[in-house]
C-alpha positions as CSV (number, residue, x, y, z in Angstrom):
1,M,21.1,20.5,-0.3
2,Y,22.6,22.9,-3.1
3,A,21.3,24.2,-6.6
4,R,22.1,21.5,-8.8
5,L,23.0,21.8,-12.6
6,S,23.3,18.6,-15.0
7,A,26.4,18.0,-16.3
8,T,25.5,18.7,-20.0
9,V,24.1,22.1,-18.5
10,A,27.3,23.0,-16.6
11,V,29.7,22.3,-19.7
12,S,27.3,24.1,-22.0
13,F,28.3,27.5,-19.9
14,C,31.5,27.4,-21.4
15,F,31.2,25.8,-24.7
16,P,27.4,27.0,-25.7
17,N,27.6,25.9,-29.6
18,I,28.9,22.4,-28.9
19,E,26.5,19.9,-27.7
20,F,28.0,17.4,-25.1
21,R,26.8,13.8,-24.4
22,P,28.5,11.3,-21.9
23,M,30.5,8.6,-24.0
24,A,28.5,5.5,-24.7
25,A,31.0,2.9,-24.0
26,S,29.6,1.7,-20.8
27,Y,26.9,2.6,-18.6
28,V,27.7,4.4,-15.5
29,A,25.4,5.4,-12.9
30,E,25.1,9.2,-11.9
31,P,26.5,9.9,-8.6
32,S,24.4,10.6,-5.5
33,A,23.9,14.1,-4.6
34,R,24.9,13.1,-0.9
35,Y,28.7,13.3,-2.0
36,Q,28.5,17.0,-2.9
37,T,30.8,19.2,-0.9
38,R,32.2,22.9,-1.2
39,F,34.9,22.9,-3.5
40,V,37.2,24.4,-1.2
41,D,36.7,21.3,1.1
42,A,37.1,18.8,-1.5
43,R,39.6,16.1,-0.6
44,A,41.8,13.8,-2.4
45,R,39.8,11.3,-4.4
46,Q,37.0,13.4,-4.6
47,C,35.3,14.6,-7.9
48,R,35.9,18.1,-8.7
49,F,33.2,18.8,-11.3
50,I,31.3,21.6,-10.5
51,V,27.7,21.1,-10.1
52,T,26.3,24.7,-8.9
53,D,25.2,27.6,-11.1
54,V,28.1,29.7,-11.8
55,A,26.3,32.6,-10.3
56,A,26.1,30.8,-6.9
57,D,27.4,32.1,-3.6
58,E,29.4,28.9,-3.1
59,V,31.1,26.7,-5.8
60,V,29.9,23.1,-4.8
61,C,31.7,19.9,-6.8
62,C,30.2,16.6,-7.2
63,G,32.4,14.8,-4.2
64,A,31.9,11.4,-5.5
65,P,34.6,9.0,-5.2
66,T,37.3,9.0,-7.9
67,S,40.1,6.8,-9.1
68,E,43.8,7.6,-7.9
69,T,44.6,9.1,-11.5
70,S,41.6,11.3,-11.9
71,S,40.1,14.7,-10.8
72,W,36.6,13.2,-11.9
73,C,34.2,10.3,-10.8
74,S,33.5,8.0,-13.6
75,W,30.0,9.9,-14.2
76,H,31.8,13.2,-14.9
77,R,34.9,11.9,-16.6
78,Q,32.5,10.6,-19.4
79,V,31.6,14.6,-19.9
80,V,34.8,16.1,-19.8
81,F,37.1,13.6,-21.1
82,V,37.7,13.7,-25.0
83,P,39.6,10.6,-26.4
84,S,42.8,11.3,-28.2
85,R,42.9,11.2,-32.0
86,H,44.5,7.6,-31.7
87,D,42.1,6.2,-29.5
88,R,39.2,7.5,-31.9
89,D,40.9,6.3,-34.8
90,Q,41.2,2.7,-33.3
91,R,37.7,2.7,-32.2
92,K,36.6,3.4,-36.0
93,A,38.7,0.4,-37.3
94,A,37.2,-2.0,-35.0
């Protein structure tokens, strides 16, 4: 359908010196490519994570369903979300 990049590769364009891995708290399946949609056509509760190459003619986003309070699906939220310092400290203490 569209040229697709992995979430890790896409994020590494912006932060080339940082290794990104999804958080290991729980397993979430990667969303199907059937959800992909042009960014300008994305609607409410569709994941806005860009999955096309930055040089592509059209910007395509994931498009998978999201929760009411997030711009990203569960899979991509693991890639882009950084827990607050308080949350990290609580995990270390546990």
